[in-house]
N, C-alpha and C positions, 0 to 999 in steps of 0.2 A: 551200828546204827544204820537204820534204813534211810534211803534217800527220799526226797520229796516225791520223786517220780514213783518209787516203789510203794509209798504210802498211798498215793493216788490210785494206783492200780489195785491195791488191796481193798479199797473202799467199795462198799456195795453200790449198786446202780443209783439208788436214791441219794446217796452221799455225793456221788459224782455230779448228779443233777443239781444238788444244793450248792456244791462248790462252784459249778458253772454259773448258777444264778447269782451267787455272791460275787464272782468275778465280774459278771455282766453288770451287776448293780454298782460295783466299785468303778467300773469303766464309765457307766452312765453318769454317776455323780461327778467323777473327774471331768468328763466331757462337758457336763452342764456348768460346772464351776469354772473350768479353765477356758472353754471355747464359747459355748452358747451364752453363758452369763455375760461375758464381756461384749459379745456381738449384740445381745439383747440390749445391754446398757448403751452401747454405741448407737444402735438403731433408735432407741428412745431419745437419746441426745440429738441425733440427726433429725428426727421428727420435730422435736422442739425447735431446733435451729431453723428447720424449713418453715414452721409456722411464724417464727420471728421474722424471717426474711420475707415471707409473703405479706406480713403486716407492714414491713418496711416498704415493700414494693407498692402496696395499696396506698400507703401514706405518701410515698414519692409521686405516684400517679395523681393523687388528690392535689398535692402541692404544685405539680406541673400544670394541671388543669387550672388551678387558681392563678398561677404565674401567667399562663397564656391569657386568661381572662383579664388580669390586671394590665398586662402588656397591651392588649387590644383597647382597653378602656383608656390607658395613657395615650395611645396613639390617637384615639378619637378625641380626647381632650386637647391634645396638641393641635389637631386640625381645627377644632372649635376655637382654641385660643388664638391661632393665627388669623382666623376669620374675624374674631372679636378685635384683634389689634388693627385690622384693616378698617373696621367699622369705628372703633374708638381707640385711636393710637395714643401712645404716651406723650409724644411730642406734638407741638402745635402744627407743624408742617404747613405753614401758611402758604408758601410758594406752591406746593403741590395742590392745595385746596383751590387757590386762585387759578392755577393752570387748568384744573378740572372744570371750574365754572366757565372759564373763557372758552375752553374746547366745546362744552355743551352749548354755550350761547352761539358760537360760530356754526356748529352743526345744525342748530335750530334756525339759523338765518337771522339772528338778532344782532343789533348794534349795541355795544356796551358804551354808555356815555360817561359813567362814573364808577369807580371802584374805590371804596373808602373803608379800610380796615379799622375796626374799633377796638378798644382795650379788652383784654381777656377778663371774663367774669368768673371768679372761682366759686364753686359750689362745694358741698361736702363730699360728693362722690365723683364729681366731674368738673371740668371747666368749660365755659362757653366761649367760643371765639366768633364774634359777629363781624360781618362785612356788609356794608350798605352798597347796593348795586342800583344803578339807573340804566334801564334797558329801553330800547326802541325797536319796534317791529310790528308785524301783523298779529292779530289776535290768535290765530291758530299756531303761529310761531311761538307765542308766549306759552300756550298750552303744551307744545312740544318741549319747550325748555323746562317747564315745571315737571313734566313727566320724566324727562331724561335725568334731571337732578335726583329724582326719587329712585332711580335705578343705579346711582353711583354706589360704590362699596362703602364709602364713608358715611357716617350718620350726619345728615344735613337737614335742618328745618328751614323753611321759608316762611317768614313772619312779616307782619306790618306791610302787606301788599297794598299799594296805592296805584290805581290806574287813572290816567287822564281820559278825557273824552276823546273819541277817535278824531283824527284830523287827516285831511287829504293833502298829500304832497303834490307838488306841481306835476309830477309824473302820473298822477291819478291814483296812486297807491294810497290806501287807507291804513294808517298806523296808529298805534297807541304808545304812550310812554308809561313805563311801569317802574316804580321805586319799590324795592324789596330789601329786607334784611335777611341775608343768608347766614345762618348760624351753624357752625360745626362744633364738635365737642372733642375733648381729649380726656383720657383718664389721668388721675393724679399720679405723680411719680411714686415709686415705692419708697417706704420710709427710710431705707438705707441710702437711697440716692438723695433724699432731702437733706440728710445730715452732712453729706460731703460738701 
């Protein structure tokens, strides 16, 4: 029996070429199925994974942007809320209110003859805290007082202003007496605090 090598040598040239082509075809099919096919599948899988990751990155960037916007909005709201709590506090803070009025009157050069706190008046969205004041001073000092009260952080309204006719003091100074109701406001306590 002739060996495989002897048979190959005995084949004519076209048979050898066909054998070579068949071997190359088998090697190509084997390479494609064993190496290229798995690499191609891995590459397709990696491309899909890359697309998913890019989508996740875009989603994360969108969420980060949204988070930063919400964080900034929250910070802005906290600043506005602190300002609103100065303008309209939850507690009456009568002592601080009277101290502010007294300080403004002294800076304006007025004499306070009377300070008479009145009962708090509750409204639906706020409570009024009125204080009746009797002041004495020159006309421009009164104007300065009213202007400076308008510049205080806390919401204050000056109502029922009554001025007397000017009178001259023995020193020659002309003064007027003013009676005014200074009203400040406070926000209602949260519902949880009311129940306690």
